[in-house]
C-alpha positions as CSV (number, residue, x, y, z in Angstrom):
1,M,-217.9,-17.8,-17.3
2,K,-215.9,-17.5,-20.4
3,Y,-215.4,-13.8,-20.0
4,E,-214.7,-14.1,-16.3
5,K,-211.8,-16.6,-17.1
6,S,-210.5,-14.2,-19.7
7,S,-210.6,-11.3,-17.3
8,I,-208.8,-13.3,-14.6
9,A,-206.1,-14.4,-17.1
10,L,-205.7,-10.8,-18.2
11,L,-205.4,-9.6,-14.6
12,V,-202.8,-12.3,-13.8
13,S,-200.8,-11.3,-17.0
14,F,-200.9,-7.6,-15.9
15,V,-199.6,-8.4,-12.4
16,I,-196.8,-10.6,-13.8
17,L,-195.9,-7.8,-16.2
18,L,-195.9,-5.2,-13.4
19,I,-193.6,-7.4,-11.2
20,F,-191.3,-7.9,-14.2
21,A,-191.2,-4.1,-14.8
22,L,-190.3,-3.4,-11.2
23,T,-187.6,-6.1,-11.2
24,L,-186.2,-4.9,-14.5
25,R,-186.0,-1.3,-13.2
26,T,-183.9,-2.4,-10.2
27,I,-181.7,-4.6,-12.4
28,I,-181.2,-1.8,-14.9
29,G,-180.1,0.6,-12.1
30,E,-177.7,-1.9,-10.7
31,V,-176.2,-2.7,-14.2
32,R,-175.7,1.0,-15.0
33,Q,-174.1,1.6,-11.7
34,A,-171.8,-1.4,-12.1
35,V,-170.6,-0.2,-15.5
36,L,-170.2,3.3,-14.3
37,D,-168.1,2.1,-11.3
38,G,-166.0,0.1,-13.7
39,H,-165.2,3.1,-15.9
40,W,-164.4,5.1,-12.7
41,Q,-162.0,2.6,-11.3
42,E,-160.2,2.4,-14.7
43,L,-159.7,6.2,-14.7
44,V,-158.5,6.3,-11.1
45,S,-156.0,3.6,-11.9
46,S,-154.8,5.4,-14.9
47,I,-154.2,8.6,-12.9
48,D,-152.3,6.6,-10.3
49,V,-150.2,4.9,-12.9
50,I,-149.3,8.3,-14.4
51,G,-148.5,9.7,-11.0
52,E,-146.3,6.8,-10.0
53,Q,-144.4,7.0,-13.2
54,A,-143.8,10.7,-12.7
55,D,-142.7,10.1,-9.1
56,T,-140.2,7.5,-10.3
57,F,-138.7,9.7,-13.0
58,V,-138.4,12.7,-10.6
59,E,-136.8,10.6,-7.8
60,T,-134.4,8.9,-10.2
61,D,-133.3,11.9,-12.2
62,Q,-133.7,14.6,-9.5
63,D,-134.8,17.0,-12.2
64,W,-138.2,18.3,-11.1
65,N,-137.3,22.0,-11.5
66,E,-135.2,21.4,-14.5
67,Y,-137.3,19.2,-16.9
68,D,-140.7,20.3,-18.2
69,Y,-142.9,17.5,-16.9
70,S,-146.0,19.5,-17.5
71,S,-145.7,19.1,-21.3
72,D,-145.6,15.3,-21.0
73,L,-148.4,15.2,-18.5
74,C,-150.6,17.5,-20.7
75,I,-150.4,14.9,-23.5
76,V,-151.9,12.0,-21.5
77,T,-154.3,14.4,-19.8
78,E,-155.7,15.6,-23.1
79,L,-156.0,12.0,-24.3
80,L,-158.1,11.1,-21.3
81,D,-160.2,14.3,-21.6
82,A,-161.0,13.4,-25.2
83,R,-162.9,10.2,-24.1
84,P,-166.7,10.6,-24.1
85,G,-168.1,11.6,-20.7
86,V,-164.7,12.2,-19.1
87,F,-163.3,15.3,-17.6
88,C,-159.5,15.4,-17.2
89,A,-157.4,18.5,-16.6
90,L,-153.9,19.4,-15.4
91,Y,-153.4,22.5,-13.2
92,D,-150.4,24.2,-11.7
93,E,-150.1,24.9,-8.0
94,D,-152.0,28.2,-8.3
95,G,-155.0,26.5,-10.0
96,R,-154.2,27.7,-13.5
97,L,-155.3,25.3,-16.3
98,L,-152.3,23.9,-18.2
99,S,-153.9,21.3,-20.4
100,K,-156.2,22.0,-23.4
101,R,-159.8,21.0,-23.0
102,T,-161.4,19.1,-25.8
103,I,-164.9,19.6,-27.3
104,T,-166.0,16.2,-26.2
105,G,-164.8,16.8,-22.6
106,R,-167.4,17.3,-19.8
107,E,-168.0,20.8,-18.5
108,T,-167.1,21.4,-14.9
109,R,-165.1,23.8,-12.7
110,P,-163.5,21.9,-9.8
111,Y,-162.3,25.0,-8.1
112,D,-165.9,26.3,-7.8
113,N,-166.5,23.5,-5.3
114,P,-165.4,24.4,-1.7
115,G,-165.0,20.7,-0.8
116,F,-162.5,20.3,-3.7
117,I,-160.4,23.3,-2.6
118,E,-160.3,22.0,1.0
119,A,-159.4,18.4,-0.1
120,I,-156.5,19.4,-2.4
121,G,-155.1,21.6,0.4
122,L,-155.1,18.8,2.9
123,Y,-154.2,15.7,1.0
124,G,-151.8,14.6,-1.7
125,R,-154.5,12.6,-3.5
126,G,-158.1,11.7,-2.9
127,E,-161.7,11.6,-4.0
128,V,-164.3,14.4,-3.6
129,T,-167.7,15.1,-5.1
130,I,-168.1,17.9,-7.6
131,D,-170.7,19.2,-10.0
132,I,-170.3,18.1,-13.6
133,Y,-172.5,18.7,-16.6
134,S,-174.5,15.7,-18.0
135,K,-175.8,15.8,-21.5
136,T,-178.0,12.8,-20.7
137,S,-180.0,14.8,-18.1
138,S,-179.2,18.2,-19.5
139,S,-178.1,19.5,-16.1
140,Y,-175.3,19.5,-13.6
141,I,-175.1,16.3,-11.5
142,Q,-172.9,15.4,-8.5
143,M,-170.2,12.9,-9.4
144,P,-166.9,11.7,-7.9
145,C,-163.7,13.5,-8.8
146,Y,-160.2,12.1,-8.2
147,F,-157.1,14.3,-7.8
148,R,-153.4,13.7,-7.3
149,W,-150.6,16.1,-6.8
150,I,-147.4,15.4,-8.9
151,P,-144.9,14.7,-7.7
152,S,-145.6,13.2,-4.2
153,G,-143.8,14.4,-1.1
154,P,-143.6,17.7,0.7
155,Q,-140.0,18.4,-0.4
156,Y,-141.2,19.5,-3.9
157,T,-142.5,22.9,-4.8
158,D,-144.5,24.2,-7.8
159,K,-146.4,20.9,-8.0
160,L,-148.9,19.9,-10.7
161,L,-152.4,18.8,-9.9
162,L,-154.0,16.1,-12.1
163,V,-157.8,15.9,-11.9
164,V,-160.3,13.4,-13.4
165,A,-164.1,13.1,-13.2
166,I,-166.8,11.4,-15.2
167,S,-170.5,12.0,-15.9
168,D,-173.2,9.4,-16.8
169,D,-172.6,10.3,-20.4
170,V,-169.8,7.8,-20.3
171,L,-172.4,5.1,-20.7
172,N,-173.7,6.4,-24.0
173,G,-172.9,3.9,-26.8
174,N,-171.9,1.2,-24.3
175,P,-173.2,-2.3,-25.2
176,T,-174.8,-2.6,-21.8
177,E,-176.8,0.6,-22.5
178,R,-178.1,-0.9,-25.8
179,L,-179.1,-4.0,-23.9
180,V,-181.0,-1.9,-21.4
181,L,-182.8,-0.1,-24.3
182,W,-183.9,-3.4,-25.8
183,C,-185.2,-4.6,-22.5
184,V,-187.2,-1.4,-22.1
185,A,-188.5,-1.7,-25.6
186,M,-189.6,-5.3,-25.0
187,L,-191.3,-4.3,-21.8
188,A,-193.2,-1.5,-23.6
189,V,-194.4,-3.9,-26.3
190,G,-195.5,-6.4,-23.6
191,G,-197.4,-3.7,-21.8
192,F,-199.1,-2.5,-25.0
193,S,-200.1,-6.0,-25.9
194,T,-201.6,-6.6,-22.5
195,V,-203.6,-3.4,-22.6
196,A,-204.8,-4.0,-26.1
197,A,-205.9,-7.5,-25.2
198,G,-207.8,-6.0,-22.2
199,V,-209.6,-3.5,-24.4
200,L,-210.6,-6.1,-27.0
201,I,-212.0,-8.4,-24.3
202,A,-213.9,-5.5,-22.6
203,T,-215.4,-4.2,-25.9
204,R,-216.2,-7.6,-27.5
205,P,-219.9,-7.9,-28.1
206,R,-221.7,-10.6,-26.1
207,T,-224.4,-12.8,-27.7
208,K,-227.7,-12.2,-26.0
209,G,-230.1,-15.1,-25.2
210,A,-227.5,-17.8,-25.8
211,R,-228.3,-21.0,-24.1
212,R,-226.0,-23.8,-23.1
213,V,-226.9,-27.0,-25.0
214,E,-225.9,-30.3,-23.7
215,L,-225.6,-33.3,-26.0
């Protein structure tokens, strides 16, 4: 009876651990996606702010073909591209790269994606999925890409194209990522402890011929 109770307790512990593991897996996925979405929205907002400022300057000064806006835009583009897990680049109207890529920038070629070429030909700005390299998975993954033509409006020629994209590498070093690793480590320790307890109970020698004595 003693061993049966121990086995039942072990089985219940294992079921609870399994439920906890499945729940934690779902929560981890949701947390990672939420953090990734937060980074993405921040980058999109940054591109829109840059674009709106450029539009304001061009409309106020009427100097699009006189002032070299590409030099100023390259500075902010390269700063964004230097962020871990971020791809940011400035192109001319013919698709030539104007900004310098940084070592930490993600590897991707937007113009190799037919959907990207179609989108930039139809819209002044928008979001499209492209392939971007992820060091985390050591492969190319599909991630959203945001583009915006500068300046806005059909009256301008020789426009500039600002493009930004991110990979899941942007999560590396994030406090949330460290919390996830701790949770996984605790789950692994809990699983090992449960298995070890089961092995000890199963291999524990039983006393033969023992009788129950009532006083």
